N, C-alpha and C positions, 0 to 999 in steps of 0.2 A: 491373339489380338482382342478378343472379346473381353478378356480379363483386364487388359490395359484400358479399354474404353470405359469399363465399369469403375475402374480406379479413378479415371478422370472425371467421373460424374460429380463427385463432391467438389472438385476443383472448379468445374463448370458452374455449378449452382452458387458457389461462394465467390465466383468472379476471380479466381486465382490463376487461371490459365493464361498463357501468353496468347497473342493474336493468332499465331500459327497453330498452336494446340487447340484453341477454341474453334478455328475454322475446320480443322480436321475432325474434331468431335461433332460439330454441327453437320458435317458431311456424313458421318457415321449415323447420326440421328435420322437424317433424311432416308437412309437405306434400311434401318433396323426398327421396325415397329415395337419390338420387345424392349429395346433400349429407350424408346420414347415413353413407353408406359412406365418403365422403371424411373425415368426422369420425373414424370408427373407424380409418382408415388413419393419420390425423394423430396420434391418441392412441398408436397402436403405435409410430410413429416417435419420438414424444416419450419414450416409455418406453425405447426402445433408446438414444437419444442421452443420456438422463438418467443412465444407468449407465456410459457410456463414460468411460474415463480414458486419459490419455497413458501409454504404457509408460515406466517409469523406466529410466534407463541403468544398466548394471551398475557395481559399485564399481570394477572395473578401469579402465573408461573414464574415470571421474572422477579416479581416482588418476593416470592418464597426463595428463589435462587439467591438473591442478594441478602437475605436475612441471615444466612450462614456466616458464622464467625470466620471459618476457613476462607470463604470467598473474599470477605472484606480484608482479611490479613494478607491473603495472596496478592490482591491488587495493590495494597499499600506497600508491601514488601517489594513488589515489582517496580513501583514508582521510585522507591528509595534507591534501589540498585541502578535503575536507569539514570536517575539524577546524579548519583555518585560516579557512575561511569562517565557520564558527560562532563562532569566537573574535572575528573582526573585527566581525561583526554584533552580537554580545553586547556587545563593548566600545563600539560606537557607541551602543547602547541605554543602556549605563551612562553614557556621556558626556551623552546627552540628558537622562537623569534627573538627573544631577548638575550640569547647566549652571549653575545658580544658585550652586553652591559655587565654581565657577571664576570666575564674574563678580564675586563679592563680594571687594573688595580688602582687607577687614578680616580675612579669614581668613588665617593664616600659610601660607606656601608649603609648609612641612614637613607640615602637616595635609592640604593638597591632594594632595601627593605620596603620603602614607601612605594616604589614602582611595583614590586612584587605583590604587596598587600592590595594595592589598587587594582591590579590585573586579576588577582584571585577573586576579589570582591565583585568586580565586574562580571566575571564568569559565573559566580554563584547567583547574582541578580539576574543575569541573562537566562540561566536555566530555570530559575524561579518564575520569571516572567513568561517564558515559553510554556511551562506547566500550567500557569494561571490561564493563559489564552486557550490552551487545549481544553482545560476544564470548562471554561465558559462556552467554548464553541460546541461542546458535546452535550450541553444542557438545553432543554426546551424552556424558553423564557416564560411561557404561559401555562406551565404544567399544572399549577393549582387551579387555574381557571377552566382548563379542559376537563379535569376530573369532575 
């Protein structure tokens, strides 16, 4: 039973116990001073770990990191593959949506080519626009002024 109460300690502090479990645990707390002491220790530990943060690296370290040709190439290659994959998947989706258009033999070829070119162009522009927005969002506007 003691082991079960100690397992419930984390759930009690995090507020994850049901009303019935919480009441049973509080009754056990009233009877067991050792469990109360453990609860207070656990709360202090949670307070300390709740405010902990990873130390951020200095700007000089990041500047040196991004000077490497490998890092620059890796990021550019990743964006190319991501864009290409998005374009391929969106084109496939466009094809599936417009399958009836391609199957219908009464629609002229130039209409099919025009609709296809327009759809593919739209997809490429959409991917380009999303990349541009992500690029702009991840940049500090006043970077030159701050340094």
